[in-house]
Backbone as CSV, one residue per row, in Angstrom:
resi,resn,N_x,N_y,N_z,CA_x,CA_y,CA_z,C_x,C_y,C_z
1,MET,-3.928,-14.114,-5.119,-3.159,-14.946,-4.179,-1.692,-14.559,-4.243
2,VAL,-1.000,-14.697,-3.135,0.419,-14.361,-3.072,1.227,-15.637,-3.164
3,GLU,2.178,-15.691,-4.093,3.020,-16.862,-4.236,4.096,-16.850,-3.165
4,HIS,4.314,-17.995,-2.553,5.365,-18.121,-1.543,6.481,-18.958,-2.148
5,LEU,7.644,-18.371,-2.336,8.759,-19.069,-2.944,9.465,-19.930,-1.913
6,ALA,10.044,-21.014,-2.391,10.810,-21.874,-1.501,11.970,-21.098,-0.927
7,PRO,12.252,-21.283,0.368,13.339,-20.513,0.990,14.686,-20.849,0.396
8,VAL,15.489,-19.836,0.178,16.850,-20.007,-0.326,17.801,-19.505,0.738
9,ARG,18.760,-20.300,1.121,19.711,-19.902,2.144,20.701,-18.929,1.542
10,SER,20.690,-17.715,1.982,21.570,-16.688,1.448,21.903,-15.718,2.558
11,ALA,22.723,-14.724,2.218,23.036,-13.696,3.218,21.765,-12.998,3.664
12,HIS,20.843,-12.749,2.712,19.587,-12.076,3.070,18.746,-12.923,3.997
13,SER,18.642,-14.245,3.688,17.819,-15.091,4.538,18.435,-15.248,5.910
14,ALA,19.767,-15.196,5.981,20.418,-15.275,7.290,20.082,-14.064,8.133
15,ILE,20.101,-12.896,7.492,19.758,-11.676,8.224,18.298,-11.676,8.607
16,SER,17.410,-12.252,7.736,15.976,-12.206,7.976,15.533,-13.098,9.123
17,SER,16.293,-14.150,9.436,15.891,-15.067,10.487,15.786,-14.363,11.835
18,ARG,14.655,-14.586,12.527,14.429,-13.930,13.816,15.477,-14.331,14.845
19,HIS,16.042,-15.503,14.700,16.970,-16.006,15.710,18.429,-15.799,15.317
20,SER,18.641,-15.160,14.176,19.995,-14.962,13.702,20.651,-13.783,14.410
21,PRO,21.916,-13.922,14.812,22.635,-12.770,15.377,22.694,-11.605,14.395
22,LEU,22.786,-11.918,13.095,22.809,-10.854,12.102,21.505,-10.086,12.107
23,PHE,20.382,-10.820,12.242,19.078,-10.154,12.302,18.995,-9.265,13.528
24,ASN,19.409,-9.779,14.671,19.315,-8.996,15.901,20.166,-7.734,15.824
25,GLN,21.362,-7.874,15.231,22.218,-6.703,15.085,21.586,-5.690,14.148
26,ALA,21.003,-6.190,13.034,20.358,-5.285,12.082,19.174,-4.587,12.716
27,ARG,18.421,-5.329,13.533,17.268,-4.746,14.193,17.697,-3.633,15.145
28,MET,18.765,-3.862,15.886,19.246,-2.840,16.808,19.706,-1.600,16.047
29,ASN,20.337,-1.822,14.879,20.774,-0.682,14.077,19.593,0.140,13.601
30,VAL,18.506,-0.561,13.208,17.305,0.138,12.766,16.703,0.935,13.902
31,LEU,16.599,0.330,15.078,16.006,1.012,16.219,16.827,2.233,16.614
32,ARG,18.161,2.097,16.565,19.004,3.233,16.906,18.816,4.382,15.915
33,ALA,18.566,4.006,14.635,18.409,5.032,13.603,17.005,5.602,13.561
34,GLY,16.097,5.056,14.360,14.717,5.531,14.347,13.927,4.999,13.174
35,GLY,14.321,3.833,12.622,13.705,3.351,11.401,12.292,2.854,11.558
36,VAL,11.853,2.490,12.746,10.501,1.994,12.901,9.534,3.139,13.123
37,HIS,9.884,4.056,13.987,8.982,5.151,14.285,9.528,6.501,13.835
38,GLY,10.781,6.542,13.362,11.424,7.830,13.128,11.510,8.221,11.679
39,ASP,12.649,8.824,11.311,12.759,9.417,9.989,12.960,8.373,8.914
40,CYS,12.966,8.859,7.654,13.075,7.968,6.501,14.507,7.707,6.099
41,SER,15.460,8.168,6.887,16.849,8.056,6.470,17.451,6.691,6.767
42,SER,16.796,5.885,7.597,17.335,4.576,7.927,17.245,3.652,6.722
43,GLU,18.197,2.760,6.608,18.250,1.919,5.421,17.133,0.889,5.406
44,TYR,16.719,0.391,6.548,15.717,-0.655,6.610,14.667,-0.348,7.675
45,ALA,13.448,-0.832,7.434,12.412,-0.925,8.451,12.064,-2.400,8.540
46,ILE,11.619,-2.838,9.702,11.337,-4.255,9.908,9.834,-4.487,9.876
47,ALA,9.384,-5.349,8.974,7.966,-5.647,8.839,7.522,-6.630,9.907
48,ALA,6.205,-6.856,9.982,5.645,-7.775,10.964,6.110,-9.206,10.742
49,THR,6.580,-9.503,9.532,7.091,-10.839,9.235,8.466,-11.068,9.844
50,GLY,9.096,-9.995,10.331,10.473,-10.095,10.798,11.467,-9.823,9.687
51,ARG,10.971,-9.707,8.473,11.830,-9.361,7.344,11.989,-7.851,7.256
52,MET,12.919,-7.429,6.447,13.223,-6.014,6.350,12.622,-5.399,5.095
53,ILE,12.100,-4.190,5.245,11.545,-3.442,4.127,12.655,-2.521,3.613
54,PRO,13.188,-2.776,2.443,14.334,-1.978,1.984,13.947,-0.563,1.595
55,LYS,14.965,0.283,1.511,14.769,1.607,0.956,14.338,1.482,-0.507
56,GLN,13.836,2.575,-1.041,13.380,2.625,-2.437,12.157,1.736,-2.678
57,THR,11.388,1.472,-1.631,10.152,0.697,-1.764,8.999,1.628,-2.130
58,VAL,8.263,1.255,-3.174,7.057,1.992,-3.559,5.911,1.000,-3.673
59,ILE,4.817,1.269,-2.952,3.638,0.434,-3.103,2.447,1.312,-3.472
60,LEU,1.601,0.781,-4.336,0.360,1.443,-4.726,-0.786,0.657,-4.100
61,ILE,-1.534,1.315,-3.220,-2.628,0.671,-2.497,-3.937,1.065,-3.167
62,SER,-4.637,0.056,-3.684,-5.892,0.315,-4.375,-6.884,-0.794,-4.031
63,GLY,-8.044,-0.783,-4.699,-8.994,-1.857,-4.458,-10.419,-1.388,-4.238
64,ILE,-11.208,-2.261,-3.609,-12.615,-1.988,-3.328,-12.723,-0.783,-2.392
65,PRO,-13.602,0.171,-2.693,-13.769,1.312,-1.778,-14.186,0.863,-0.382
66,ALA,-13.736,1.595,0.617,-14.130,1.399,2.019,-13.662,0.065,2.603
67,THR,-12.517,-0.421,2.146,-11.961,-1.657,2.698,-10.706,-1.414,3.546
68,GLY,-10.377,-0.144,3.800,-9.270,0.147,4.709,-7.962,0.534,4.060
69,LYS,-7.994,0.968,2.811,-6.758,1.302,2.093,-6.005,2.458,2.752
70,SER,-6.719,3.545,2.998,-6.071,4.724,3.585,-5.620,4.462,5.009
71,THR,-6.375,3.649,5.728,-5.984,3.300,7.097,-4.641,2.582,7.096
72,PHE,-4.451,1.663,6.149,-3.183,0.937,6.081,-2.056,1.865,5.640
73,ALA,-2.336,2.771,4.712,-1.302,3.718,4.280,-0.845,4.591,5.441
74,ARG,-1.792,5.036,6.271,-1.423,5.838,7.446,-0.632,5.005,8.453
75,TYR,-0.974,3.732,8.565,-0.235,2.821,9.442,1.222,2.707,8.987
76,LEU,1.424,2.558,7.676,2.786,2.464,7.149,3.572,3.747,7.404
77,ALA,2.882,4.886,7.292,3.547,6.159,7.551,3.980,6.254,9.005
78,GLU,3.121,5.806,9.909,3.413,5.901,11.339,4.448,4.883,11.792
79,LYS,4.319,3.647,11.326,5.160,2.563,11.829,6.473,2.400,11.082
80,HIS,6.465,2.698,9.794,7.636,2.400,8.968,8.128,3.582,8.150
81,SER,7.688,4.780,8.504,8.196,6.005,7.879,7.958,6.079,6.380
82,PHE,6.864,5.471,5.911,6.489,5.647,4.512,5.947,7.054,4.313
83,ALA,6.241,7.644,3.163,5.583,8.885,2.764,4.230,8.507,2.167
84,HIS,3.156,8.980,2.768,1.807,8.618,2.344,1.262,9.677,1.395
85,TYR,1.109,9.297,0.131,0.510,10.178,-0.868,-0.936,9.749,-1.118
86,ASP,-1.874,10.545,-0.620,-3.286,10.345,-0.956,-3.495,11.066,-2.286
87,LEU,-3.401,10.316,-3.366,-3.330,10.938,-4.688,-4.601,11.682,-5.077
88,GLU,-5.721,11.340,-4.439,-6.984,12.003,-4.756,-7.244,13.200,-3.850
89,CYS,-6.270,13.556,-3.021,-6.456,14.641,-2.060,-5.287,15.626,-2.134
90,HIS,-5.177,16.299,-3.258,-4.113,17.289,-3.452,-4.665,18.682,-3.112
91,PRO,-3.899,19.514,-2.407,-2.507,19.308,-1.955,-2.381,18.715,-0.553
92,ARG,-3.494,18.671,0.192,-3.418,18.295,1.603,-2.836,16.896,1.807
93,GLY,-3.127,15.977,0.907,-2.685,14.604,1.081,-1.342,14.275,0.451
94,TRP,-0.621,15.308,0.007,0.668,15.101,-0.657,1.789,15.647,0.208
95,PRO,2.726,14.830,0.648,3.871,15.347,1.411,4.662,16.403,0.643
96,VAL,4.752,16.231,-0.677,5.411,17.239,-1.525,4.412,17.625,-2.624
97,PRO,3.561,18.608,-2.364,2.513,18.964,-3.331,3.052,19.395,-4.691
98,GLU,4.290,19.885,-4.728,4.874,20.358,-5.978,5.070,19.245,-7.005
99,LEU,4.957,18.007,-6.580,5.141,16.881,-7.502,3.888,16.582,-8.329
100,ARG,2.818,17.328,-8.099,1.558,17.073,-8.804,1.725,17.159,-10.319
101,ASP,2.363,18.191,-10.808,2.525,18.354,-12.255,3.366,17.224,-12.846
102,THR,4.367,16.785,-12.089,5.194,15.661,-12.548,4.364,14.399,-12.637
103,TRP,3.508,14.171,-11.639,2.622,12.995,-11.634,1.734,12.969,-12.870
104,VAL,1.144,14.101,-13.209,0.243,14.166,-14.358,1.004,13.931,-15.664
105,ALA,2.218,14.441,-15.738,2.994,14.341,-16.975,3.612,12.964,-17.179
106,SER,4.124,12.356,-16.106,4.864,11.102,-16.245,4.969,10.390,-14.901
107,ARG,4.432,9.180,-14.826,4.511,8.423,-13.589,5.940,7.974,-13.301
108,SER,6.703,7.674,-14.336,8.098,7.267,-14.125,8.908,8.420,-13.554
109,ASP,8.695,9.616,-14.081,9.397,10.780,-13.547,8.947,11.078,-12.120
110,PHE,7.673,10.845,-11.841,7.167,11.071,-10.492,7.885,10.176,-9.488
111,VAL,8.021,8.889,-9.815,8.702,7.960,-8.911,10.145,8.419,-8.687
112,ALA,10.823,8.802,-9.759,12.217,9.241,-9.644,12.322,10.491,-8.777
113,GLN,11.423,11.446,-8.986,11.467,12.684,-8.215,11.059,12.455,-6.757
114,ALA,10.069,11.596,-6.547,9.617,11.316,-5.176,10.727,10.674,-4.355
115,HIS,11.534,9.830,-4.994,12.629,9.172,-4.283,13.730,10.153,-3.875
116,LYS,13.744,11.330,-4.451,14.693,12.346,-4.001,14.280,12.922,-2.649
117,HIS,13.008,12.742,-2.310,12.473,13.253,-1.054,12.236,12.157,-0.017
118,HIS,11.944,10.929,-0.479,11.540,9.861,0.433,12.215,8.545,0.058
119,ASP,12.420,7.702,1.063,12.912,6.348,0.810,11.759,5.399,0.476
120,ARG,10.765,5.351,1.357,9.632,4.427,1.198,8.372,5.231,0.936
121,ILE,7.604,4.788,-0.060,6.457,5.579,-0.512,5.226,4.689,-0.622
122,ALA,4.108,5.155,-0.068,2.818,4.482,-0.202,1.891,5.403,-0.985
123,LEU,1.503,4.968,-2.177,0.570,5.719,-3.015,-0.833,5.174,-2.759
124,ASP,-1.700,6.020,-2.290,-3.061,5.653,-1.896,-4.005,6.151,-2.988
125,TRP,-4.491,5.214,-3.833,-5.247,5.644,-5.013,-6.203,4.541,-5.471
126,GLY,-7.501,4.808,-5.339,-8.503,3.916,-5.911,-8.667,4.239,-7.383
127,PHE,-7.721,3.807,-8.185,-7.652,4.262,-9.575,-8.856,3.787,-10.406
128,PRO,-9.363,4.669,-11.279,-10.417,4.256,-12.214,-9.878,3.219,-13.195
129,VAL,-10.743,2.388,-13.695,-10.326,1.317,-14.600,-9.571,1.863,-15.807
130,HIS,-9.990,3.011,-16.321,-9.345,3.541,-17.528,-7.932,4.050,-17.256
131,CYS,-7.535,4.118,-15.978,-6.176,4.567,-15.636,-5.199,3.401,-15.463
132,LEU,-5.585,2.218,-15.868,-4.694,1.065,-15.728,-3.331,1.294,-16.387
133,PRO,-3.251,1.948,-17.561,-1.914,2.205,-18.138,-1.005,3.009,-17.207
134,TRP,-1.566,3.915,-16.424,-0.761,4.664,-15.450,-0.232,3.723,-14.373
135,VAL,-1.093,2.800,-13.940,-0.679,1.824,-12.937,0.449,0.950,-13.479
136,GLN,0.303,0.510,-14.708,1.329,-0.332,-15.316,2.638,0.433,-15.494
137,GLU,2.542,1.723,-15.735,3.748,2.549,-15.823,4.455,2.609,-14.470
138,LEU,3.674,2.756,-13.407,4.250,2.732,-12.062,4.926,1.394,-11.783
139,GLN,4.257,0.310,-12.148,4.811,-1.020,-11.909,6.103,-1.234,-12.694
140,ALA,6.148,-0.695,-13.896,7.353,-0.837,-14.715,8.548,-0.126,-14.094
141,HIS,8.273,0.768,-13.158,9.348,1.505,-12.491,9.422,1.153,-11.004
142,GLY,9.029,-0.074,-10.703,9.315,-0.631,-9.389,8.200,-0.616,-8.369
143,ALA,7.050,-0.020,-8.683,5.949,0.005,-7.716,5.251,-1.354,-7.661
144,ARG,4.833,-1.750,-6.456,4.059,-2.984,-6.269,2.606,-2.600,-6.021
145,LEU,1.702,-3.235,-6.761,0.270,-2.972,-6.600,-0.294,-3.886,-5.528
146,ILE,-0.910,-3.268,-4.515,-1.561,-4.009,-3.434,-3.062,-3.773,-3.565
147,TRP,-3.812,-4.827,-3.795,-5.256,-4.706,-4.025,-6.029,-5.151,-2.785
148,PHE,-6.774,-4.203,-2.212,-7.620,-4.507,-1.064,-8.965,-5.018,-1.571
149,ASP,-9.218,-6.298,-1.298,-10.468,-6.931,-1.698,-11.366,-7.064,-0.467
150,GLY,-12.639,-7.344,-0.694,-13.531,-7.511,0.448,-14.956,-7.760,0.009
151,ASP,-15.768,-8.097,0.970,-17.182,-8.326,0.707,-17.833,-7.012,0.266
152,VAL,-18.450,-7.020,-0.910,-18.975,-5.779,-1.493,-20.135,-5.220,-0.682
153,VAL,-21.003,-6.096,-0.189,-22.145,-5.627,0.609,-21.654,-4.931,1.868
154,ARG,-20.682,-5.543,2.545,-20.134,-4.930,3.763,-19.369,-3.649,3.433
155,ALA,-18.676,-3.638,2.311,-17.944,-2.441,1.916,-18.904,-1.285,1.648
156,ARG,-20.023,-1.586,1.035,-21.024,-0.538,0.774,-21.567,0.018,2.086
157,GLN,-21.807,-0.866,3.045,-22.271,-0.426,4.359,-21.246,0.485,5.023
158,GLN,-19.977,0.105,4.917,-18.915,0.927,5.485,-18.824,2.276,4.777
159,PHE,-19.019,2.258,3.488,-18.976,3.484,2.695,-20.064,4.451,3.149
160,VAL,-21.267,3.939,3.314,-22.387,4.768,3.761,-22.142,5.266,5.177
161,LYS,-21.671,4.373,6.048,-21.398,4.741,7.438,-20.333,5.825,7.513
162,ARG,-19.307,5.685,6.712,-18.211,6.652,6.712,-18.677,8.024,6.237
163,GLY,-19.646,8.037,5.301,-20.149,9.294,4.780,-21.055,10.030,5.741
164,GLY,-21.634,9.304,6.701,-22.488,9.928,7.709,-23.724,10.564,7.101
165,ILE,-24.229,11.591,7.755,-25.473,12.224,7.304,-25.266,13.029,6.028
166,GLY,-23.997,13.281,5.678,-23.725,14.067,4.484,-23.759,13.266,3.193
167,ILE,-23.898,11.947,3.289,-23.865,11.122,2.094,-25.142,11.309,1.288
168,THR,-25.019,11.268,-0.020,-26.153,11.489,-0.912,-26.395,10.257,-1.780
169,HIS,-27.521,10.270,-2.446,-27.829,9.183,-3.375,-26.786,9.122,-4.482
170,PHE,-26.278,10.300,-4.865,-25.244,10.342,-5.903,-23.988,9.612,-5.440
171,ASP,-23.625,9.789,-4.167,-22.438,9.113,-3.629,-22.606,7.594,-3.689
172,GLU,-23.756,7.122,-3.273,-24.019,5.678,-3.293,-24.028,5.150,-4.717
173,GLN,-24.573,5.927,-5.631,-24.585,5.519,-7.027,-23.159,5.439,-7.568
174,HIS,-22.324,6.401,-7.162,-20.923,6.394,-7.595,-20.208,5.148,-7.085
175,PHE,-20.479,4.760,-5.834,-19.888,3.538,-5.287,-20.287,2.341,-6.148
176,ASP,-21.575,2.229,-6.446,-22.070,1.100,-7.241,-21.444,1.088,-8.629
177,GLU,-21.246,2.252,-9.204,-20.617,2.331,-10.535,-19.158,1.897,-10.473
178,GLN,-18.470,2.279,-9.399,-17.080,1.845,-9.226,-16.986,0.324,-9.135
179,ILE,-17.867,-0.261,-8.340,-17.855,-1.718,-8.172,-18.152,-2.410,-9.495
180,ALA,-19.125,-1.898,-10.238,-19.478,-2.498,-11.528,-18.299,-2.442,-12.489
181,ALA,-17.585,-1.316,-12.510,-16.432,-1.174,-13.402,-15.315,-2.137,-13.014
182,ILE,-15.086,-2.279,-11.699,-14.058,-3.203,-11.203,-14.398,-4.637,-11.596
183,GLN,-15.651,-5.013,-11.424,-16.063,-6.376,-11.748,-16.020,-6.630,-13.245
184,ASP,-16.450,-5.661,-14.051,-16.410,-5.821,-15.507,-14.980,-5.980,-16.017
185,ALA,-14.032,-5.315,-15.333,-12.622,-5.397,-15.751,-11.955,-6.689,-15.274
186,GLY,-12.648,-7.441,-14.415,-12.070,-8.693,-13.911,-11.024,-8.493,-12.847
187,TYR,-11.083,-7.355,-12.161,-10.134,-7.096,-11.080,-10.555,-7.856,-9.821
188,PRO,-9.612,-8.342,-9.037,-8.166,-8.199,-9.181,-7.489,-9.294,-9.982
189,PHE,-8.256,-10.260,-10.472,-7.648,-11.450,-11.066,-6.904,-11.147,-12.359
190,SER,-7.285,-10.073,-13.041,-6.597,-9.714,-14.275,-5.405,-8.792,-14.036
191,LEU,-5.115,-8.496,-12.770,-4.036,-7.585,-12.429,-2.808,-8.337,-11.926
192,ASN,-1.665,-7.738,-12.090,-0.431,-8.242,-11.492,-0.298,-7.569,-10.130
193,CYS,-0.809,-8.236,-9.096,-0.897,-7.560,-7.801,-0.883,-8.568,-6.651
194,VAL,-0.693,-8.031,-5.453,-0.871,-8.778,-4.212,-2.278,-8.490,-3.709
195,VAL,-3.054,-9.522,-3.447,-4.437,-9.345,-3.005,-4.520,-9.516,-1.490
196,VAL,-5.129,-8.520,-0.846,-5.370,-8.563,0.592,-6.876,-8.676,0.814
197,HIS,-7.311,-9.748,1.445,-8.735,-9.918,1.744,-9.010,-9.185,3.061
198,ALA,-9.293,-7.890,2.918,-9.278,-6.991,4.069,-10.589,-6.917,4.837
199,LEU,-11.723,-7.204,4.178,-13.039,-7.061,4.808,-13.860,-8.310,4.561
200,SER,-14.238,-8.974,5.648,-14.935,-10.253,5.544,-16.439,-10.058,5.367
201,GLY,-17.116,-11.159,5.060,-18.563,-11.135,4.921,-19.278,-10.859,6.220
202,SER,-18.593,-11.056,7.338,-19.190,-10.768,8.648,-18.957,-9.309,9.049
203,GLY,-18.232,-8.567,8.226,-17.981,-7.157,8.507,-16.700,-6.883,9.270
204,GLY,-15.898,-7.901,9.493,-14.651,-7.726,10.228,-13.500,-7.347,9.322
205,PHE,-12.664,-6.416,9.799,-11.488,-6.001,9.055,-10.273,-6.800,9.500
206,LEU,-9.409,-7.112,8.557,-8.123,-7.718,8.879,-7.285,-6.681,9.622
207,SER,-6.552,-7.124,10.640,-5.743,-6.185,11.413,-4.599,-5.644,10.562
208,GLN,-4.081,-4.492,10.963,-2.984,-3.882,10.223,-1.757,-4.786,10.210
209,ARG,-1.500,-5.463,11.308,-0.348,-6.368,11.382,-0.517,-7.537,10.414
210,GLU,-1.733,-8.064,10.311,-1.969,-9.181,9.400,-1.862,-8.726,7.950
211,ILE,-2.365,-7.535,7.664,-2.219,-6.990,6.309,-0.745,-6.823,5.974
212,GLU,-0.003,-6.309,6.927,1.435,-6.101,6.732,2.139,-7.408,6.392
213,LYS,1.750,-8.484,7.038,2.372,-9.780,6.780,2.108,-10.239,5.343
214,VAL,0.915,-9.962,4.826,0.597,-10.322,3.450,1.390,-9.467,2.464
215,VAL,1.409,-8.177,2.719,2.036,-7.233,1.796,3.545,-7.445,1.711
216,PHE,4.183,-7.721,2.862,5.632,-7.798,2.909,6.137,-9.224,3.144
217,CYS,5.363,-10.202,2.715,5.772,-11.598,2.959,7.058,-11.936,2.236
218,ASP,7.378,-11.226,1.166,8.609,-11.510,0.420,9.551,-10.324,0.420
219,ALA,9.357,-9.429,1.411,10.231,-8.238,1.458,11.676,-8.625,1.680
């Protein structure tokens, strides 16, 4: 669950208000700089909440397989100029493939080096349970963990559908093993994370805009 803090009247909250002249001016500055659809050099991008996503934002998107993690990461890249790192797809899924060795050696160094290339970063990684210390290292250096949760039966169906005719019994077994490991570890409740209920029991996905509102509710 995401905690909602009581509103505090400040310069930031004044700018965040949709009806504030400061907000409107900031929004125009972002649009002029190409911050919504353009380059990463703009200081702010505006989330679906009307709040601003600051520079130096790093989010790690993980969770139940086949619940829409990569789809949301691509959405952030398109709409808000996030650099999308598909960590399990090197080098094709890495905007700067040369950072691979840094990632393996030190997650803190990776974040520092990645920020030399990008302002906003989305790390797309269904991390194995035994890699939790790496996740905690990322969090200690400013990354926010976003956990995509969903109905497991529907997620399995999506997983099989996504694999098409090329899917094997081994693939399905791997999915089941991933789910078992996640459940045994008590995820997401044992994690320090924002939980997105992305896939319902009826098979419906939460829209990208609605996911964005959950992820950036306190941006």
